[in-house]
N, C-alpha and C positions, 0 to 999 in steps of 0.2 A: 337535532342530530339525525343522521340518515342511517345509523347503524341498524342492521337487521340480523336476526338469528343466523348463526353459521350452521350449515347442514351437518347432520350427524356424520361422524367419521372423518371430518375435515381435519387437516393438520393446523399447526400454529400459523402456517403461511396464510391460511384463509383469514385468521384473526388479524394478522399483520396487514393484509391487503385492505381490510376495512379501516383500520386505524390510520394507515397511510392515506387512504382516500379522504378521510375527514380533514387531515392536515392539508393535503394538496388541493382539496376543494374549497378551503377557506372556512370550513365550519369551526375548526380550531385554529386560531391565529397565533403567529409567532409571539411568544411571551405569555400566552394564556396557559392556565392550568387545565389539564384534561380531567374528565371524570375519574373517580377512583376505581380500583380493581373490581370491587364488589359490584358497582354500578355497571361497569363495562361487561363483566361476566354475565350479569343478569340480562342485559340487553342483547348480548350475542348468543346467549344460551350455551355458554361453555364454562369450563372450570376456571378458577382464579389462576392456577398455575399456567394455563394456556395463555391467559391475558398477560401474566407476568413475563412469560418467555417472549411474547411478541413485543412488549414494551422494552425488554432488555435488548432485543435485536435492533429496534429502532433507535435506542439510546446509543448503541455501539456505533452506528453509522451517522450519528449526529442529528437525527431528526427530533428526538426527544431528549430531555434532560431530567433525570430522576434526582430530586432533592430530598435527601433523607429527612423524615419528620415533617415535610412540607407538602410533597406531592410530585406529580410529573408534569413538566411544562414543555410546550412546543419550542424547539430551538431553531428549526429550519423547515421551510415549506417545501423544499426540494425533495424529489423522490430519487434517492441514489441507486436504487436497485437495478435499473437498466445499465448504468455505468458499471456497477459491480459485476453484473453478468458478462459484460464485454471484457472487463479486466480478467475475470476468471477464464474466459475463452481466448485470451490473447496469446499470440505466438511469442516465442522467445525474442524474435526480432522486434515485435511490437513493444515488449517490455523494456528492452534496452534502448530503443529509440526515445521512449518517454523518459527513462532514467537519464539519458544524456542531456536532455533539455533541462530537467530539474537540477541535476548535479552541477552543471556549468553555472547556472544562475545562482544556485545556492552558494557555491564556492566563491563567486565574485562578491556577493553581498556579505558573506561571512568574513571575508578579508577586511571589509570596512567596519563591521559591527561587533566582531568577536570580543569577548571580555576575557580576563585572566581565568575566570571560572570555566568559560567555554573551552579554552585551550587545554586546561587541565583535564576536563572530561574527554575531549577528543584524544588526548594522549592515552587515556585509559581504554577508550573504545578501540583505538588502533592496536594497542598491545593485546587486547582480547581477540581481535581479528587475526593477528599474526600467530597467536597461540592456538587457534582453533584447529582441531584435528579431523574429526569426521565431517561429512558433507553437510549434515543438518546443522551442526554447531557452527560451521563456517558460514553457512547462509544467514543464520541469525546474527552472528557477530558482524559480518560485512554490512548487512542491511542496517544494523544499529549505528555503525560508523557513518554511513551515508545520511541517515536521519539526523545524527548528531551535527553534521555540517549544516543541514537545513535549520536545525534548532538554533545554531549560532547566528543565523541571519536576523533573528528577532521578528521575522515576518510570519504572523500566525496563519495566514492563508497558505503560504508555501509549506509551512510545517504540516498543516492538516492535509494538504494535497499529498505530500510525501508519505505521511503516516497512513493515509487511505490506501495508497499504492503498495505499502510495505509488505503485506502478506504475499502478494503475487511475486514481488521482487525476491522475497526470502526463498520461495519455492524455486524460482529461476536460478538464483545463485547456488543453491544446494545442488541442483541438477547440473549446473555448469561445471562444478568441481569433478563430477563423475565422467564428463566427456573430454577425453584427452586431446581431441582434435581442436578444441577451442582454447586459445591462449588465455593465460591468467595475467591480469594486471596485479603483480605481486606487491610485496611490502614497499619496495622502493617507490613505485608510482603513487601509492597511497600516502607515503611519507612526504612526497613532493607536494601533494595537495595540502597537507597539514602545515608544512613549512611555509608555503606561500601565504596561507591564511594567517599564520603567526606573524609573518613579516608585514602583513597589511598590503600585500601586492595583489590587487584584484585581478589584473590581467594574467599574471602568472598562475594564480589560483584557478582561473577559468581554463587556461590551457592545460594545467595539470589534471583537472577534473575530466576534461575531454580526452586526454591521453589514457585515462583509466578505462573508459568505455569504448572508444572508437575501434581499437583492435579487435575486441570481442565482437562488437556489432558487425564489423566487416566480415569476419569469418562466419558468423551466424547467417548473414545475408547470402554469402557465397554457398553455404551448405543448403539453404532453402532453395536457391535458384537451381542448384545441381539436382536436388531431389525432384523439383517440379518438372525438370527437363527429362528425367528418367521415366522409363515405362513403369506402369503400376507394379509389375512383378519384379522389377530390378532394384527396388529400394532396400538393399540388404544391409547397409551400414549407416543410414542417416535418418531413419524414419522418426526418431525422437527429437531431432534438433529443433523442430518447430514448437514443441510444447513440453519437452521433457529433458532431452539431452542438452547440456549446457557447459559453458566455460566460466571462469571466475571473473568478476568485475571488481 
């Protein structure tokens, strides 16, 4: 092991950095159990809660897997943090461009693979989305519906990619509802996605999914282009469109 004591006053991030380095460097291989919390705390010169928090963070992003009563195992050697930082710093246009790619493929596959249970759950998720009132509730409900479509594909990679992206999407959808310049793909367009999936029509499902995102993406792109063309002192009504002001998808 190449672990070394963490400097006094360091945050959990410093512990996380060392644990991730052990995984990325191959000292801890995928499928192997890592040392226990007490051992790690002693080697790093930190408290067990600091180690526990770092392990929890790496488990949350899929690097580690905590098996109750057995220990903690390496699940992936990849370091997701650079991608996480890029996702957190993404503009609204970035978010919707990625969502368009995910949603179209997810809808297409879901039309082929959905089960009766999937359709029943999507009906519930769509009803919850339509009933949402405040912006945060709407963002959560809408993103759950989009994730539900991905889950109906049965493709674990696509599901995990969508889930990984879900937090940033939730923030974007919440902000979109507060910006009235950006059009909302309302209940009818989302219903069209679900109806096409239920009918098993993959092409119609893909078109319906694109129709949910593309109008919002077009307006967001136009707002960003307008703002970038404006003088620094003239951005009076669109400064938030890149990372805060949004419309609904």
